[in-house]
C-alpha positions as CSV (number, residue, x, y, z in Angstrom):
1,X,-35.4,-44.7,18.0
2,X,-36.3,-41.5,19.9
3,X,-33.5,-39.7,18.1
4,X,-34.8,-40.8,14.8
5,X,-38.3,-39.8,15.6
6,X,-37.1,-36.3,16.8
7,X,-35.1,-35.9,13.6
8,X,-38.0,-36.8,11.4
9,X,-40.3,-34.5,13.4
10,X,-37.8,-31.6,13.0
11,X,-37.6,-32.3,9.3
12,X,-41.3,-32.3,9.0
13,X,-41.6,-28.9,10.9
14,X,-38.8,-27.4,8.9
15,X,-40.3,-28.6,5.5
16,X,-43.7,-27.2,6.5
17,X,-42.2,-23.9,7.4
18,X,-40.3,-23.8,4.1
19,X,-43.5,-24.5,2.2
20,X,-45.4,-21.8,4.0
21,X,-42.8,-19.2,3.4
22,X,-42.5,-20.1,-0.3
23,X,-46.2,-20.2,-0.8
24,X,-46.3,-16.5,0.0
25,X,-44.8,-15.8,-3.4
26,X,-47.8,-17.1,-5.2
27,X,-50.3,-14.3,-6.0
28,X,-53.9,-14.8,-4.9
29,X,-55.0,-14.3,-8.5
30,X,-53.7,-17.8,-9.4
31,X,-56.3,-19.5,-7.2
32,X,-59.1,-17.4,-8.7
33,X,-58.3,-18.1,-12.3
34,X,-56.3,-21.4,-12.3
35,X,-57.3,-23.4,-9.3
36,X,-55.6,-26.5,-10.6
37,X,-52.3,-24.6,-10.9
38,X,-52.9,-23.3,-7.3
39,X,-53.2,-26.9,-6.2
40,X,-50.0,-28.1,-8.1
41,X,-48.2,-25.1,-6.5
42,X,-49.4,-25.9,-3.0
43,X,-48.9,-29.6,-3.1
44,X,-45.9,-30.1,-5.4
45,X,-43.9,-26.9,-5.7
46,X,-44.1,-25.6,-2.1
47,X,-45.2,-28.8,-0.3
48,X,-42.4,-31.0,-1.9
49,X,-39.8,-29.2,-4.0
50,X,-39.1,-26.2,-1.6
51,X,-39.1,-28.5,1.4
52,X,-36.5,-30.9,-0.2
53,X,-33.4,-31.5,1.9
54,X,-31.0,-32.0,-1.0
55,X,-30.6,-28.2,-1.5
56,X,-31.0,-25.7,1.4
57,X,-34.0,-23.2,1.5
58,X,-31.4,-20.5,1.2
59,X,-29.9,-21.9,-1.9
60,X,-33.3,-22.6,-3.4
61,X,-34.2,-18.9,-2.8
62,X,-31.0,-17.7,-4.4
63,X,-31.3,-19.9,-7.5
64,X,-34.9,-18.9,-7.9
65,X,-34.1,-15.3,-7.8
66,X,-31.4,-15.7,-10.4
67,X,-33.7,-17.6,-12.7
68,X,-36.5,-15.0,-12.4
69,X,-34.1,-12.1,-12.9
70,X,-32.7,-14.0,-16.0
71,X,-36.3,-14.3,-17.4
72,X,-37.1,-10.7,-16.7
73,X,-40.0,-11.8,-14.5
74,X,-39.9,-8.8,-12.3
75,X,-43.5,-8.3,-11.4
76,X,-43.5,-10.6,-8.5
77,X,-39.7,-10.5,-7.8
78,X,-40.1,-8.4,-4.7
79,X,-41.8,-11.4,-2.9
80,X,-38.8,-13.6,-3.8
81,X,-36.5,-11.0,-2.5
82,X,-38.3,-11.1,0.8
83,X,-38.2,-14.9,0.7
84,X,-34.4,-15.0,0.0
85,X,-33.7,-12.5,2.8
86,X,-35.8,-14.4,5.3
87,X,-34.1,-17.7,4.2
88,X,-30.6,-16.3,5.0
89,X,-29.4,-14.8,1.8
90,X,-27.8,-11.5,2.9
91,X,-28.7,-8.0,1.4
92,X,-25.0,-8.0,0.1
93,X,-25.3,-11.3,-1.5
94,X,-28.5,-10.3,-3.5
95,X,-26.8,-7.0,-4.4
96,X,-23.8,-8.9,-5.7
97,X,-26.1,-11.4,-7.6
98,X,-27.7,-8.5,-9.5
99,X,-24.2,-7.1,-10.3
100,X,-22.8,-10.4,-11.3
101,X,-25.7,-11.5,-13.6
102,X,-25.8,-8.1,-15.3
103,X,-22.8,-9.6,-17.1
104,X,-24.4,-12.9,-17.8
105,X,-28.0,-12.0,-18.5
106,X,-27.7,-8.3,-19.6
107,X,-27.9,-4.9,-18.1
108,X,-31.6,-4.5,-18.7
109,X,-32.4,-7.7,-16.6
110,X,-30.2,-6.4,-13.8
111,X,-31.8,-2.9,-13.9
112,X,-35.3,-4.3,-13.8
113,X,-34.4,-6.6,-10.9
114,X,-32.9,-3.6,-9.0
115,X,-36.0,-1.7,-9.5
116,X,-38.1,-4.5,-8.1
117,X,-35.8,-5.1,-5.2
118,X,-35.4,-1.4,-4.1
119,X,-38.9,-1.1,-2.3
120,X,-38.1,-4.2,-0.2
121,X,-34.7,-2.9,0.8
122,X,-36.2,0.5,1.6
123,X,-38.9,-1.2,3.8
124,X,-36.3,-3.1,5.7
125,X,-34.0,-0.2,6.2
126,X,-31.2,-1.5,3.9
127,X,-29.3,1.5,2.5
128,X,-26.8,1.8,-0.3
129,X,-23.9,2.4,2.2
130,X,-24.8,-1.0,3.8
131,X,-24.0,-2.8,0.5
132,X,-20.7,-3.5,-1.3
133,X,-19.4,-0.8,-3.6
134,X,-17.0,-0.8,-6.5
135,X,-13.8,-0.9,-4.4
136,X,-13.4,-4.1,-2.5
137,X,-10.5,-6.3,-1.4
138,X,-10.4,-9.0,-4.1
139,X,-10.2,-12.8,-3.2
140,X,-7.2,-14.8,-4.0
141,X,-7.3,-16.8,-7.3
142,X,-5.6,-19.5,-9.1
143,X,-3.2,-17.7,-11.5
144,X,-2.3,-20.9,-13.4
145,X,-5.9,-21.7,-14.1
146,X,-6.6,-18.2,-15.2
147,X,-3.7,-18.2,-17.5
148,X,-4.9,-21.4,-19.1
149,X,-8.4,-20.1,-19.5
150,X,-7.2,-16.9,-20.9
151,X,-4.8,-18.6,-23.4
152,X,-7.6,-20.8,-24.7
153,X,-10.1,-17.9,-25.1
154,X,-7.4,-15.7,-26.7
155,X,-6.2,-18.4,-29.2
156,X,-9.7,-19.4,-30.1
157,X,-11.5,-16.0,-30.3
158,X,-8.8,-13.3,-30.4
159,X,-9.0,-13.0,-34.2
160,X,-12.8,-12.6,-33.9
161,X,-13.1,-10.0,-31.2
162,X,-10.1,-9.1,-29.1
163,X,-12.3,-6.7,-27.2
164,X,-14.4,-9.5,-25.9
165,X,-11.3,-11.5,-25.0
166,X,-9.8,-8.5,-23.1
167,X,-12.8,-7.4,-21.2
168,X,-13.7,-11.0,-20.3
169,X,-10.4,-11.3,-18.5
170,X,-10.2,-7.7,-17.1
171,X,-13.7,-7.2,-15.9
172,X,-15.1,-10.7,-15.3
173,X,-12.3,-13.0,-14.2
174,X,-9.9,-10.6,-12.7
175,X,-12.5,-8.5,-11.1
176,X,-16.2,-9.6,-10.8
177,X,-15.4,-13.2,-9.9
178,X,-13.0,-12.0,-7.3
179,X,-15.4,-9.8,-5.4
180,X,-15.7,-11.2,-1.8
181,X,-19.4,-10.5,-0.9
182,X,-20.8,-13.5,-2.9
183,X,-18.8,-16.7,-2.3
184,X,-17.2,-18.3,-5.4
185,X,-19.6,-21.3,-4.9
186,X,-22.6,-19.0,-5.0
187,X,-21.4,-17.0,-7.9
188,X,-21.1,-20.3,-9.8
189,X,-24.4,-21.4,-8.5
190,X,-26.3,-18.3,-9.7
191,X,-24.4,-18.4,-13.1
192,X,-25.5,-22.0,-13.7
193,X,-29.0,-21.2,-12.8
194,X,-29.1,-18.2,-15.1
195,X,-27.6,-20.3,-18.0
196,X,-30.4,-22.9,-17.5
197,X,-33.1,-20.3,-17.3
198,X,-31.8,-18.6,-20.4
199,X,-31.7,-21.9,-22.3
200,X,-27.9,-21.8,-22.8
201,X,-26.8,-25.2,-21.7
202,X,-23.9,-25.0,-24.1
203,X,-22.2,-22.6,-21.8
204,X,-22.8,-24.8,-18.7
205,X,-19.8,-27.2,-18.8
206,X,-17.2,-24.7,-17.7
207,X,-19.4,-23.0,-15.0
208,X,-20.9,-26.3,-13.6
209,X,-17.4,-27.7,-13.2
210,X,-16.3,-24.4,-11.6
211,X,-19.3,-24.6,-9.3
212,X,-18.3,-28.1,-8.2
213,X,-14.7,-27.1,-7.9
214,X,-16.0,-24.4,-5.5
215,X,-17.9,-26.8,-3.4
216,X,-21.2,-27.5,-5.0
217,X,-22.0,-31.2,-4.6
218,X,-23.5,-33.4,-7.3
219,X,-26.6,-33.9,-5.2
220,X,-27.0,-30.1,-4.8
221,X,-26.6,-29.6,-8.5
222,X,-29.1,-32.3,-9.3
223,X,-31.6,-30.8,-6.8
224,X,-31.0,-27.3,-8.5
225,X,-32.0,-28.8,-11.9
226,X,-35.1,-30.3,-10.3
227,X,-36.0,-27.1,-8.6
228,X,-35.6,-24.9,-11.7
229,X,-37.8,-27.1,-13.8
230,X,-40.7,-25.4,-12.1
231,X,-39.3,-21.9,-12.6
232,X,-37.6,-22.1,-16.0
233,X,-39.8,-24.9,-17.5
234,X,-39.1,-28.6,-18.3
235,X,-37.8,-28.0,-21.7
236,X,-34.9,-25.8,-20.5
237,X,-33.9,-28.3,-17.8
238,X,-34.1,-31.2,-20.2
239,X,-31.7,-29.4,-22.5
240,X,-29.4,-28.9,-19.5
241,X,-29.6,-32.5,-18.2
242,X,-27.1,-34.0,-20.9
243,X,-24.6,-31.3,-20.0
244,X,-24.9,-32.0,-16.3
245,X,-24.6,-35.8,-16.9
246,X,-21.4,-35.3,-18.9
247,X,-19.9,-33.1,-16.3
248,X,-20.8,-35.5,-13.5
249,X,-19.3,-38.5,-15.5
250,X,-16.2,-36.6,-16.4
251,X,-15.6,-36.0,-12.7
252,X,-16.3,-39.4,-11.5
253,X,-18.4,-38.2,-8.6
């Protein structure tokens, strides 16, 4: 009984701390012009969602950053950069997230996110030489799976745009996805979050399966969907739910 009470108390303290940290991302202006929204944010978003144990605070911060970057919501992005760093996302991981999502959300979104992030890195003494550059030692990969993926893409779209087929293999799957400073699970995590935030659920099947192959659990994936409803909007998440359901059922997990 004592152990159970201690665990419950720790969870309460942890949840309260998470809520307080996340609440720092809400501008004071919200309370002045939309007090009802301020209350929803305090009670539901920060008090419940961010404190949820199904997905770690670190992962919640990472997927929120990915969603806001995808949506080009950079005005308040610096506060989420600080939150992510404080929650355990490393400077290198955020740097790699920007680089990775440049290819999935567009260069303009990545550039804007970098501009929002730069003052935070400068204030914390994080310099460019502390971050991963272009030359890294790539991770190992599944050659058979890549050959199968490339054969499908080439046979399906090679006569439409061989350039897309070639650069997808060369730059994305034989380079970007093999960079070591963002774990494969986390690359998949931010990719899925970005697809949801962009309203592109038709691209989710491959990437959600890949995420789960790389260690994301069904519970974590479900919690990510619930979390993103508040940052990408309910319609985008409800568009993604049938895809997630199909992936879960096909895996039998």
